[in-house]
N, C-alpha and C positions, 0 to 999 in steps of 0.2 A: 511475523505475521498474525493473523487474528487481533485479539486486541491484548498486547503485551503489556498493558498497566493494569490489568486484572491479576496478573499473575502475583502471586504472592511471591513468589521465588526471584522478582524484576531484578533487586539488588545482589541476590546470588547470582544470578545468572550471569550482569555484567562484571561482578567479580572474576567470577571464574573465567569470563573471556580473555580480561586485563591479563590473568594470571598463564593462562596457557599461550595467549598469543596476544603481547602487548602492542604490536601493531597494528590490531586488526582494526577496521573502520565499521561501526554497528550502525544500522540505520532501523528506526522504531518506525513502524506504521501505527496509528492510532487515531481514533474518531475523537478524540481529545476532551472527552465527558470527564475523565478521570484524571487529566492532567492539572491536579490542584498546584496550590504551592508548596506543599510538602511533599508532592511527587515530582515536582519540577526540582526544586533543591536536591531530592534523590539522585535524577538523573543526571543534573549539572556537577554531580561528583563523581563522575565515571568518564573518563578522559578518554575512552574508546569509542564512545557514544558522539558518531560525527553528525548524522543526520536525525532529523525528526520530522515525519510526513504525518498530518493532517488530514483527515478526508472529510472535506466538509461539503456536502453535496444541495447547497440552496444556500439562499441570501438571506430572503423573508424568513419569518417565525413559519408562517403558515408552508409555506414551501418547504423548508428543510424539515419540519418538525413530520413532514406528510413522507419525505423520503427517508430519512434518519429517525423510523420510528421509535418513540420509548424515550429521546433524549431533547435535552431543553437547549434551543437553538443560542438564546442568551448567555448562558451556562458558558456553552462550550467557547464562544466567539470571545468572552471574557476569560476563559481560562486561557485561551492562545496568546491575547493580547496582555495578560499579565506574567505570562512565562516568557515573553520577550523581552518585560520589562527586567526579569531575573536574569536573562542573559547579559542585558547592558551593553556593552562594548567590547563585549568577548566576543570571536568569530566565530565560536563553536560551543553548541550546535548548529549545522545548519539548519533552519525551518523551512519547510515549504508546505505550503496548504493545496489540496487536490480536488478539484470538482469534475465529476463523470457526468456527461453529460447526455441527459434523458430527457423525453417528451415533458416530464413534467417541469425541467428546472432551466431548461434551455433559453425561456427568454429572460434568467435573472444572470446570465451569465456575465452580461460585460459589467453590470453591478456589481457583482463578483469581484469580478478582475479590479476595478477601480477601487472599492474597498480595500483589499489585501494589499495594493501594488509597493504602496509605501509602507506597512507595518511587519511584513516578513520578507526571507531573502528571495523566495521563488513563488509565484502562482501557476499552477498547471493545471489543464484540464484534458480528459481523456475519455477518447468512446468507450462506451459502457460495452462490459463484456457479457457472455453466456458461460463461462467456466468451460468448455468446452462442451456445452450443451447440458450443464447441470441444473440453469436456473431454469426452473417451471416460468412461464408465460414471459418469457424474454420478450418475444417480436413487439409487443404491445408498449414497450419501453422504447422503440426506436424513433426518434423523431424525423430520421431520413437514411436511406436505403443505402448500404456499401455500395461506392461507384465502381471500384477495382480492387482486384485483389494485390497485396504485395507481400514479400516472402517473411517468414515471421521472424520478428525479432526478440522473440524469447528463447528458442532452444537454447542459442550459445550465451546466455544470461548467465551469471555466478548463481552458483550454487543455492539451490532453494529447500529447506529443511524446515516440516510442519514443527508444531508444537509437541507433539507425537515421538519427534525424532524421526522419522520417515524423509527420504531424499524424494521430492514430489518430482515430476516432470519438466515444471516451471510455474511461477505464480497466476497463471490462467488455469493451469490443470491440477487441482489437489488431489482427483479420483486415480489416478493413476501415480503410482511411487517405485522406484527403485530397490525398497528395501529400507530397513532400519541404517542408521546412518553406524552404528557400533557393530552390526551384522551383515555386512558386505554391500550396503545399499550407496556408500561413497566410490566404492570399487565400481560398480555396476554402473553409476550414473558416468565415471570417468571414461567407460568404454562407449558408449553412445554414439550413433552413426545416423546424420540425417538422412533421412530416405528421399527426399525432395526438395527440388530450389524454391516450392512455394510453401507446402507444411511439412512440417520435420519427420512426421511418424504419420503412418495411413488411418489413425484414428484423429488425429487432428482437424481432420476435413470437418468437423462439426463445430470447431472452436473459431468464434469472430476474430482470434488473435492476429489472424494473418489475414484480415480484410481491411480494407482503409476505405473512411469515413470522408 
């Protein structure tokens, strides 16, 4: 999570994972800004890296750069396309591009899908999340209001550990954690119990993770 390609330990971390658990299947989430040819070569040298998910929340330069502030749209698009060339006919890693639907970019979603559908393995789009109430000015981002609720799909997901080693509630809520993975956090996470069929824990009620668009 966060931006793993900015971590100078990325090669060391992937090497350690392969050493400790050779059968592990690692997924990296990135905005693609640092996915250079050199970084691509480094990533492809690690057999445990099975998935790369690139967050690209806009199609046109104007919309993309208004959402992904500080990044260059053309460079990111070129980085991903170049990475796909590096992968070539190999099956791994699986590359996905994701698009979070907000009022600012929803009109570009179909063009986004059409552009990427034959260039990467998977094209996905998702509802915008408020990270359990942690995002300021969240509601103006909505292009439509949720129509009905659904059971939260995140609580039973695989273990999520943040960049500091804390076992967090889920990838939608980094504010709450069960403790450090080396200091009882994993054991506490194993003992978690769902409190409701709708939202898993009482404080999840402010999260849009259990609401459907």
